[in-house]
N, C-alpha and C positions, 0 to 999 in steps of 0.2 A: 568741095568744089562748088562754086556759085555759077548760076546762069542768069541771064537777063530776066528779072522777076516780072517785068511788065508783060512779057510774052509767056511766062511759065504758068501752067495750070496750078491750081491749089495743091493737088497731090497727084503723083503718078506712081503706078505699080508697073515695074519694068521687068519683063521676062522672069516672073517668079516661079520657082520650082520648089516643091516640098514633098518628101516621101517619108513614110513610116514603115520600118521593117519590110522593105520591098514593095509596099503598096504606095502608089503615087496619089497624093491628095491634090496637088496642083502641077500642071504641066505647061510651063511657058506662058503664064497669064500676064497680059499687059493691059492696063486700063489708065484712063485719064479722067480726073474729076475737076470740074470747073467750079469757081465760086458761085454761090447762089443757085445751085442746081440740085434737084432731087434725083437720086438714082435708086432703082429697085433691083436688088440682087436676088435673083430667082434661080431655083434649081432643086432637084430632089435631095433628100437627106443622103449624105455621103458624096455629094458632088464636089465638095471643096469649099463651100460657103464659110463654114465655121473656121476652117484653117486660114482662109484669106483674111477674115476679120481679126483673128489672133495675130497674124503677121503685121497688119496695119496698126493694131493697137499696142504692139510691142510684147504681147504675151508669148509669142514664139518667133524664132528667127527663121528666115528662108534658107534653103540649102543653096539656092542660086538666085541671082537677080538683085534688084535694089528698089528702094523707095525714094522718091524725090518729093520733098515737102517744101513748097514755095521756093523752089530752085535749089534747095540744099539736098545733096545726095546722101543716102544712108544705106549701108550694107545691111544693117539691122537696127532696130530700136528697142530700148527697154521700155517698160510701161511708163516710167516717170518721164522719159524723153518724149514719148508720144503725147503725154498730157501737156508737157511744156510746149510742144509744137502745136497744141490746139486740137488734138485728136481725143475725143471723148466717146466712150462706148457704153451704151445701155444694153447690158447683156440680158438674155432670156431669163436668167435666174436673179436679175436685178442687182445683185451684189450690194445690197443694203445691209446695214448692221442693225439687227432687230432690237438690241438693247440700248440703242441711241435714239435721240429724238429726231423728229422730222427736220428741224433746222440744222442739227449737227450733221445729219446725213447729207443734206444739201451742200453744206460748207466743206465737206470732207475733201473733195477733189481740189478745191482752191487751196486748202491748207497743205495737202500733200505736195502739190506742184510748187507752192510758194516756199516750202521749207525742206526741199530736197528729200522728200519721202518721209519726213518726220512730222509727228503731230506735236504741237506746242501743248504745254500743260493746261492752258486755258484758252478758250476762244474769246475773241473780241465780240462780246454778246450783242452790243449795239449794232456793229457792222454786220454781224451774222444775221440778226433779225431783219435788217433792211434788205440784205441780199436774198434771204429766204422769201420774204414777202413779195419781192419783185418776181422771183422765179416761180413761186406758187401761183401768183396771179396770171402768169403767162400760160399756165396749163389748166387754168380754171379751178384751182383749189383755193380754199380760204387761207389768207396770210396772217390771221390774227394770232396773238401770243399763245392762246390756249392750244390751237392746232399745231403750232410750231413746237410746243413742248411735248406733244403726244409721241409716245414710243412707237416705232415702226411696227413692232410685234402686235400692237393693238389695232392695227388697221387692216382692212380687207385687201386682197391681192390687187384688185383693180386700182385702188388708191395708191398702193406702193408703186405700181407701174408708172403712174403719173409723177410721183415724187422722184423716181429715178430719172425721168425725162427732165424734170425741173432742175435736178443736179447738173445735168449737161448744160442747161441754159445758164445756170449760175456761174459756171466756169468760163463763160464767154468763149466756148469752143468754136473753132473755125470749120472743123470737120466732125460731124456727129454720126456715129453708127448706131442704128436702132435695130436690135435683133428681136424679131417677132414682137413688136411693141404693142400690138392690139389684141394679143392672145386672150387676155382676161378683161378686156374693156367692153362695156355695153356700146350700143350704136350711138347713143348721145355722146359718150366719152370719145368714141372714134371720130365723130364729127368735130369735137373740140380739138382733138389731136391734129386733124387735118388743117384746122385754122392755125394751130401752133406751127406746123410745118411751113405754111405759107408765110408766116411772120419771119421764121428763120431764113427762109429763102430770100425774102425782101431785104434782110440784113446782111446778105452775102455769105451766109453759112451754107456749106455743102452737106447734104444729108445722104447717107447710105442706108436705105430702108430695106431690111431683110424680112420677107414675108412669104407665106404660102397662099395668101388671100388675093387672088388676081383682081377681083372686083374692086377692092380697096386701092390697089395699085393704079388701076385705070382712073379711079376717081381722083386720086392725088395728082396724077400726071407726072411728067418729067421723062427721064431716060430709063430704059430697062437694060439690065445686064443678065444674060442667061449663062449659067455654067452647067456642064454635064461631064461627068467622069474627069473632073479636074481641069477641064479646058473651057475656054470662052467660046460659046456657040454663036452669040450675037450680042450686039450693043447698038442702041439707037433709041429715038423717041418712041415711047410706049404707044403713042397714038398710031404709029405705023404698023402695029401688030394687032392681030385678033387673039382672043384668049385661046382659041384652038391652036393657033400657030405657036404661041408661047408654050403651051402644054406639050406640043409635039417636039419643040426644041429641047425642053427639059427632060423628056422621057425617051425620045427617039421613037415614039409610036403615037398613033392617033388615039385620043381619048374623047369619048362622047360627052357632050354637054347637055344632052337631052335627059328627060326623066328616066331614071332607072326603073321606076315603078310603072310598068306597062299595064298590068291588070290588078284591079283592087283585090286585096287579100282578105276582105271582110265578108262575113256571113252574119246578118243581123240577128239570127237565131242562135248563134254560137258564141256567147260571151264567155271569155276565159277569165277575165278579171273585172270585178265590179266594185267601184269605190263610191261610197256614199257619205256625204257631209264630213269628209276628213278635215281635221283642224289641228293646228299646233300653235299655241299661244304666241302672239306677236310675229308670226311668220306666214301662216296661211290659214284660211277659214272656209268651211263649208264647200270643200272641193268634191265634186261628184263627176264621174265619167265611167264609161265602159270601154274595155279593150277586148276586141274580138280575136278569135283564134286566127293566127296568120296575118294579123294586121300590123302595120307600122304606124304608130300614133306619135306625132310630133307634139312636144310641149315647149313653148317659147314664151318670152317676156323679157323685160328689162331686169337688171341685176336685183332690184328690190321687189320683184314680182312674186316671189315665193316659189319659183320653178325649181331652183336648186334644193330648197328645203323639202319640197314635195318628193323629189327623187330620193333624198336621204331617208325620208319617213317610210316610203314604200320598200326601201332596202333594210329597214330596221336599224339604221345607223343613228337617226334622231327620231324616235318614234312619235307618232301623232298623239295628241291628248284626247281626241274625241273622233267619232265616226267609225265606219266599218269598212273592212276589205273582205270581199268574197272571191275565192279562187275556185274555179270549176264547181260553183254552186255551194261550196263549203266556207263557212265563216272562219277566217284565220287571224291569229294574233301575230303582229310583227313588232315585237318589243326589242329584239336584238338582231344583228346580222345572222346569227345562227338560226333564228326563227325563219328568216327569209330563205336561207339556204335549204332548211328542212322542207320548205314548201316549193323548192326548186324555182326560186326567184333569183336570178343572177343580177349582179350590179357592177358595172364598169364605171368607177368614179371619174370625176373630171380631172383630178390631179393624179395622174398615174405614178408620178415620181415619189410623192409623199404619202399617198393614200392607197396605192395599188400594188406596186412592185417592190420586191427585195432586190435592189439593183446589183448587189455584189454576189448574189446567189445564182446558181446555174439556171438556165431556161427550164430544165426539167423540174427543179424544185418549185419554181414559180407556177408552172402549169398544174402541178399536182396538189397545190396548197389546199384547195377546196375539197379534195378527195382523199385526204390522208387517212381518215378513219376507215374508209372502204378499201384502202390498199394495204392494210395491215394483215399479216399472216397470223396463225394461231399462237405465235410467240410475241405478238404485239409489235413485230418489226415490219417496216415497210417492205413490201414485195418489190425488190429492185427491178425485176424483169417486167412486171406489169407497169410500174412507174415509167420505165424507159419506153415501153411500147406506147403508152398514153401520150408521152411527150413527143415522141417521133411522129405519131399520127397527127397530133395537133400542128406540128411544124409543117407537115406535108399538106394537110387540109387547108390551112390558113396561109400558105405560101410565105412562111417566115424564112427570111434569107439568113441561114447560118450553116456552118459546116457540121456542127454537132450540138446536141442539147446540153452538153457540159459547159458550154461557153456562158460566162456571166451575162445577165440581161443588159447590163450597162454597156456591153460591147455592141449592142444592136442600135440601129437607127430608131428614131421616134416612132415611125410607122410600124416597124417590126416589134418594138416593145408593146405598142398598143394591141397588136394581134396576139401577143403572148397573154396579155391580160384578158382579152376576149376569150381566148382558148381555155383559160382557167375556168371560166364560168360555163362554157359549152360542155366541159367535162362532167358537170352535174346533170346533164340532160335537162336543161331548164324548160319550164312551161312558159315563163315570162322572163324576158331579158331587158334590163334597164340600161341604156347606153347614155351616159352623161358626157356630152361633148366628146364623142368618140374620135373625131379627127382633129382635135386641137393640136397644133404644132406638128402636123404631119404633111408630107408633100403630096402633090397632086396624084402621083402614081400610087402611093399608099392609100389615099382617099378612094381612088377607083376600086382598089382591091377590097377595102373595108365596106364600101357601098354594095359591092357584089356579094360579099359574105352576108350582109344584112338581108338582101333580097332572097338569097338561098335559104336562110334560116326561116324567113317568113313563109316560104313555100313548104317548109317542113312542118308548119303549124305552130311555130313559136310566136307568141305575142310579143312585140317589141315596142318599148316606149323610148323614144329618141328625144332627149333633153338637149336643146341646142339654140344658139342665137345666130347660127350660120344660115341665113335665109335661103340661099340656093340649095344647101344641103337638105333642108326641110322640104322644099318644093320638089326636089329631084327624087326623094326617097319615101315620102310619107303618103298614106291614104288620107288621113285627117290631121289637122293641126289645131291644138288647143292654145289659145292666147290667154296668158295670165297677167293680171294687173293688180297690184296692191294686195296680193295674197289670195285672189279669187280668180276663178275661170271666168273671163270676161266675154269670150267669143269662141266659136268653133268654125273651122273652114274645111272644105274639101280641097286638098292640095292640087288636084288636077283642074280646078276651076279658079285658080288664083295665080297672079304673077308676082314677081318680086316687088314691084312698085306698090301694089296693093297691100301686100303683107307688111312692107316697111311703113306705109302710112298707118295701118292698123296698129302696128307696134308702138308708134310714137304718139298717136292720138290719145287724148284723155278719156274719151268715151268709146265704148266698144261699138 
């Protein structure tokens, strides 16, 4: 059925319902998306955001309701029909093919949509190169032949993210969904993406921007849509809301935006970890700092600053070539993760899905992984009772939302998964805990819980190193912040004497 297209929005979601085995994911959600507008889809994990995205992109059918695209009504869409209608989705996992080149990945959507879901035996290489160069230039990436030939698997995660966005631009989509597009981007790349969004908006493209980073959403501007428990709580210009109001709409409760760190947890005479001239070739050099008992020490910097590599070195994942690490006054060797664990240094990696968790395994098995050797009985079998008690205590102490510890970790939301990973390392009774991007991809409610856990751990005397590029996170939680640039510690700040603008300026300035 057709309606008057001059009056019709670009896309409408009309009274959409969706439930899974008795659990409602969406309850009567209705939305309108106009051409040339940016919409921020916000809500806690489990609120229905992912289900809504999948219905619009054709990955799942609704149980009830319809989609109206440029006046044409659809009871449901297939992924190919959505692509043909101009709907392109940049998923959180990017959906890039690692063994194909940059150019081939960019041209993939155009090929699929143009040939009814089939790939031709050969690409038109000349046309492909021109399309890829134009799309790559739009997101600030090089468009030369050498870069276009590079395999996706050879590129860092941040670059892959921009390539996935370039693919949407290449397909000339009219409605682009971006699911957590800035998760792995540095601040410079985020600024570049904001410029890309402005360009898309000027060309009449509607963008649905899914994010947990409220500061970015306010910077970008546009409309905000808030979901909670599968229902639309609010929609309107984001400038009409405060961050506190949006957080309350998302969670149903008031969340503080003040510093969690009220009292400094440091004692200048009680050094727990002392790092001297630590270096790893081509990654970082001559890094020295002290961590005090009960301190939360932030480490930040751009993607090439060496901050990530430093975290991995202290965890024994990618050991340093030179320098020393002293723990409680004793020189320690951190050549392997087992060395770090033996010294009671816990490490929560940045990529919990690929480096941290066994997604198809039960919560219990994920929690006890670091403690298996101590849970074995005299027959070398795991003591099931003790393992169960440890897992249940972790779930209780860290407020992990699950009916039982036999559920697979992949059944949990991102914030609950992260707490399982933190709980694994708390089980070793750590002296030092390294948290690498602990709230990446988690909602504001889960962030609040994780922050409060961090504060509680510091009060227990655990030294915490927080590796992050989330500036509000650093300022709210840390005692001191180390700024890394080009592999070296360039500056040190007291978090309670710095604001976000000052830290942002320091992050981007060439000189410390």
